C-alpha positions in Angstrom: 0.0 0.0 0.0 1.2 3.4 -0.8 1.6 5.8 2.1 0.0 9.1 2.2 1.9 12.2 1.8 2.4 14.3 5.0 2.3 18.1 5.1 4.4 19.4 7.7 3.2 22.5 9.7 5.5 25.4 8.5 4.8 29.0 8.5 6.6 29.5 5.2 3.9 30.2 2.5 6.1 29.0 -0.3 6.8 25.6 1.4 3.1 25.3 2.4 2.0 25.9 -1.2 4.5 23.5 -2.6 3.4 20.9 -0.1 -0.4 21.4 -1.1 0.4 21.0 -4.6 2.7 17.9 -4.1 -0.2 16.3 -2.0 -2.8 17.0 -4.7 -0.6 15.7 -7.4 0.5 12.7 -5.4 -3.0 12.0 -4.3 -4.3 11.8 -8.0 -1.6 9.2 -8.5 -1.6 7.2 -5.4 -5.5 6.8 -5.3 -5.4 5.0 -8.7 -6.3 1.2 -8.0 -3.5 -0.2 -10.1 -0.8 1.5 -7.9 -2.0 -0.3 -4.6 -0.3 -3.6 -5.5 2.5 -5.8 -5.0 5.2 -7.2 -7.2 5.6 -10.9 -7.0 9.0 -12.1 -8.6 10.3 -15.4 -10.1 7.1 -17.5 -9.7 7.5 -20.9 -11.4 4.4 -21.6 -13.3 2.8 -24.7 -14.5 -0.3 -25.2 -16.7 -2.4 -24.4 -13.4 -0.6 -22.4 -10.7 -1.8 -21.3 -7.4 0.0 -18.1 -6.4 -0.3 -16.4 -3.0 -0.8 -12.6 -3.6 -0.1 -11.2 -0.2 -2.6 -8.4 -0.8 -5.0 -9.4 2.2 -8.0 -8.6 0.0 -9.5 -9.8 -3.5 -7.3 -8.6 -6.3 -8.7 -6.4 -9.1 -6.2 -7.8 -11.5 -2.8 -8.7 -12.4 -0.2 -8.1 -15.1 2.7 -10.3 -16.3 5.7 -7.8 -16.0 8.2 -10.4 -16.8 8.3 -13.9 -18.5 11.0 -16.4 -19.5 8.9 -17.9 -22.2 6.4 -17.1 -25.0 3.1 -17.9 -23.2 -0.3 -17.0 -22.7 -1.5 -16.5 -19.1 -5.2 -16.2 -18.1 -7.3 -15.9 -14.8 -9.3 -18.8 -13.4 -10.6 -17.2 -10.2 -14.4 -17.6 -10.7 -14.4 -21.2 -11.5 -12.0 -22.9 -9.1 -10.5 -20.3 -6.5 -12.1 -20.8 -3.0 -9.7 -18.2 -1.3 -9.5 -15.4 -3.7 -8.4 -13.0 -0.9 -5.3 -15.0 -0.5 -4.4 -16.7 -3.8 -4.6 -16.4 -7.6 -5.3 -19.4 -9.7 -3.5 -18.7 -13.1 -3.6 -20.8 -16.2 -0.8 -21.1 -18.7 -0.4 -22.2 -22.3 2.9 -23.8 -21.5 3.9 -26.6 -19.1 6.7 -24.6 -17.4 7.8 -20.9 -17.1 8.9 -18.4 -14.8 7.0 -14.9 -14.5 7.0 -11.9 -12.3 3.5 -10.3 -11.7 2.0 -7.1 -10.6 -1.0 -7.7 -8.6 -3.4 -5.0 -7.7 
């Protein structure tokens, strides 16, 4: 989870304005759902793989950010996942690959 920007109580108007503008800008970015995620590195994938995502909530989605083979990956949450707040069930078009995922 992305931490909220903290404004410091400073009498200087220039610094105060800068903090306000920074807070507004960062707020637009950090409140985007895709930013509130975790990077899972070097996951060994088979045809069907259960991945612990560590979000402590049901993910909105995931993105393959690195893969060592030319494969397709797809979601199988609705059909077989009984613990979506803890695990992803990911299907693959190949028998074996290694991926890194951004889960949000």
